Backbone bond lengths (Angstrom), bond angles and torsions (degrees), N, CA, C in turn:
res aa  C-N    CA-C-N  psi(-1)  N-CA   C-N-CA  omega(-1)  CA-C   N-CA-C  phi
1 M - - - 1.440 - - 1.532 108.05 -
2 Q 1.328 115.83 135.87 1.455 121.03 -178.63 1.521 110.63 -110.57
3 I 1.315 114.71 152.56 1.464 119.85 174.55 1.518 107.19 -82.79
4 V 1.311 115.89 118.86 1.456 121.22 -177.65 1.528 110.12 -84.31
5 Q 1.314 115.89 -44.58 1.454 120.24 -177.46 1.522 109.09 -152.64
6 K 1.310 115.62 136.91 1.458 119.81 176.83 1.519 108.62 -87.91
7 I 1.335 114.98 138.23 1.460 120.94 177.59 1.514 108.93 -133.39
8 T 1.313 115.66 160.84 1.457 119.17 176.00 1.519 108.33 -97.51
9 V 1.303 115.32 138.77 1.459 121.22 179.12 1.517 107.29 -87.78
10 K 1.325 116.20 120.05 1.459 120.80 -177.69 1.517 112.23 -91.17
11 Q 1.319 116.35 -24.65 1.457 119.16 -179.53 1.528 108.38 -155.75
12 V 1.305 115.11 131.62 1.455 120.51 176.56 1.523 107.32 -92.42
13 L 1.305 115.45 127.81 1.460 120.18 -177.43 1.527 109.48 -91.31
14 T 1.311 114.96 111.12 1.457 121.21 175.71 1.520 107.84 -111.17
15 E 1.299 117.21 174.43 1.465 120.32 178.72 1.530 110.68 -60.96
16 K 1.329 115.46 -41.43 1.465 119.59 -179.41 1.527 111.15 -66.81
17 S 1.334 116.74 -47.60 1.466 119.09 -178.81 1.528 110.82 -66.86
18 R 1.312 116.81 -33.02 1.462 120.65 177.54 1.533 110.16 -64.69
19 A 1.318 116.32 -43.42 1.462 120.32 178.64 1.527 110.88 -64.23
20 E 1.335 116.08 -40.59 1.459 119.92 178.39 1.529 111.09 -63.69
21 L 1.328 116.23 -42.75 1.456 119.59 178.70 1.529 111.63 -64.67
22 L 1.308 116.86 -41.77 1.462 119.98 178.10 1.522 111.24 -61.92
23 T 1.317 116.34 -41.47 1.461 120.92 177.97 1.523 110.54 -63.60
24 Y 1.319 116.08 -46.40 1.462 120.94 -179.40 1.529 110.98 -59.32
25 Y 1.329 116.48 -49.07 1.468 119.48 -176.79 1.526 112.53 -70.67
26 S 1.308 117.82 -31.55 1.462 118.51 176.30 1.531 110.21 -69.22
27 E 1.327 117.39 -36.47 1.465 120.61 175.92 1.527 110.38 -65.08
28 Q 1.329 116.51 -42.43 1.459 120.25 178.17 1.528 111.20 -62.70
29 R 1.320 116.73 -40.20 1.461 121.20 178.73 1.528 110.40 -63.74
30 K 1.337 116.95 -41.83 1.463 120.50 178.03 1.526 110.87 -63.73
31 L 1.330 116.46 -40.92 1.453 120.89 178.75 1.530 110.92 -62.35
32 L 1.322 116.95 -44.54 1.460 120.36 178.41 1.526 111.48 -65.34
33 E 1.304 117.09 -35.35 1.470 120.48 177.28 1.528 110.32 -65.84
34 K 1.325 116.94 -39.85 1.468 120.18 176.74 1.525 110.78 -63.60
35 E 1.337 116.32 -41.28 1.459 120.03 177.63 1.528 110.43 -61.62
36 R 1.321 116.43 -40.70 1.458 121.31 179.31 1.525 111.01 -63.20
37 E 1.320 116.28 -43.54 1.464 120.40 177.78 1.525 110.86 -64.14
38 Q 1.331 116.46 -38.65 1.455 120.65 177.99 1.526 110.23 -64.97
39 L 1.316 117.09 -39.23 1.454 120.25 177.25 1.522 111.58 -63.03
40 L 1.320 116.79 -40.68 1.465 119.98 177.40 1.530 110.45 -61.40
41 F 1.311 116.39 -42.29 1.455 120.73 178.49 1.535 110.51 -62.55
42 E 1.335 115.90 -46.27 1.457 120.25 179.39 1.529 111.21 -62.26
43 Q 1.327 116.30 -37.78 1.457 120.59 179.16 1.530 110.28 -61.99
44 K 1.306 116.41 -47.76 1.472 120.31 179.14 1.526 110.49 -60.92
45 K 1.314 115.80 -40.85 1.457 121.19 -178.95 1.534 110.81 -63.01
46 V 1.326 116.53 -45.56 1.462 120.84 -179.35 1.527 110.60 -68.18
47 E 1.326 117.39 -38.41 1.467 120.50 179.92 1.524 111.14 -63.57
48 H 1.299 117.61 -35.07 1.464 120.39 -177.74 1.533 112.90 -76.51
49 K 1.324 116.88 -19.73 1.463 119.37 179.50 1.532 112.09 -74.89
50 N 1.324 117.31 -20.78 1.466 123.69 178.36 1.528 113.57 60.60
51 R 1.323 117.96 24.60 1.460 120.48 175.95 1.529 110.81 -82.89
52 Y 1.303 116.57 -29.31 1.456 121.52 -176.89 1.518 109.03 -121.54
53 Q 1.321 115.38 160.63 1.455 118.96 176.95 1.524 108.84 -73.16
54 K 1.321 114.89 142.91 1.460 119.84 -176.30 1.522 111.85 -61.41
55 E 1.329 117.29 -34.94 1.466 120.21 -179.68 1.524 110.68 -63.87
56 Q 1.323 117.36 -42.79 1.460 120.60 179.13 1.525 110.76 -64.84
57 V 1.305 116.28 -41.85 1.463 121.05 179.44 1.521 110.01 -63.45
58 S 1.327 115.99 -45.95 1.466 120.47 -179.61 1.516 111.18 -62.26
59 D 1.331 116.71 -43.80 1.464 120.32 179.36 1.525 111.60 -61.15
60 Y 1.326 115.87 -44.94 1.463 120.09 -179.30 1.530 111.14 -61.77
61 F 1.322 115.81 -48.94 1.463 118.57 -176.60 1.529 111.62 -71.41
62 E 1.317 117.55 -30.70 1.470 120.06 176.14 1.523 109.85 -65.38
63 Q 1.326 115.81 -40.44 1.462 120.01 177.46 1.533 110.73 -62.88
64 E 1.322 117.08 -43.18 1.462 120.92 178.64 1.532 111.06 -62.95
65 M 1.329 116.94 -38.92 1.466 119.98 179.51 1.527 110.90 -67.27
66 Q 1.325 116.59 -36.07 1.459 119.46 177.52 1.527 110.83 -64.55
67 V 1.321 116.50 -35.72 1.465 120.36 176.70 1.518 109.41 -62.66
68 R 1.348 116.90 -43.78 1.462 120.84 179.40 1.525 110.52 -64.73
69 K 1.327 116.98 -41.19 1.471 119.87 178.87 1.531 110.44 -63.44
70 G 1.319 116.31 -38.87 1.461 120.16 177.72 1.510 111.86 -63.12
71 K 1.333 116.46 -40.58 1.461 120.28 177.31 1.512 110.34 -65.22
72 N 1.318 116.07 -37.57 1.462 120.81 -179.27 1.527 110.49 -65.31
73 K 1.315 117.87 -40.73 1.455 120.87 -178.91 1.513 112.34 -71.17
74 T 1.337 116.22 -37.15 1.470 118.47 -179.16 1.514 110.63 -77.74
75 G 1.322 117.36 -24.84 1.468 121.60 -178.15 1.444 111.66 -85.37
């Protein structure tokens, strides 16, 4: 077996560090889910006020949810 390319190791994955990372990312996922639920609530609230058109409100909140989903996938 030959060394194709040398790289620097930025983090060694041990059982402890793996558990810590899993905990961290699950907490982040829960936080993003709460934000998503809050956005849904805010969307319903704004739609019922009838100050804005429903299409504009839906587009705005859909865009915000996509941002949260993107953070969830990268995290």
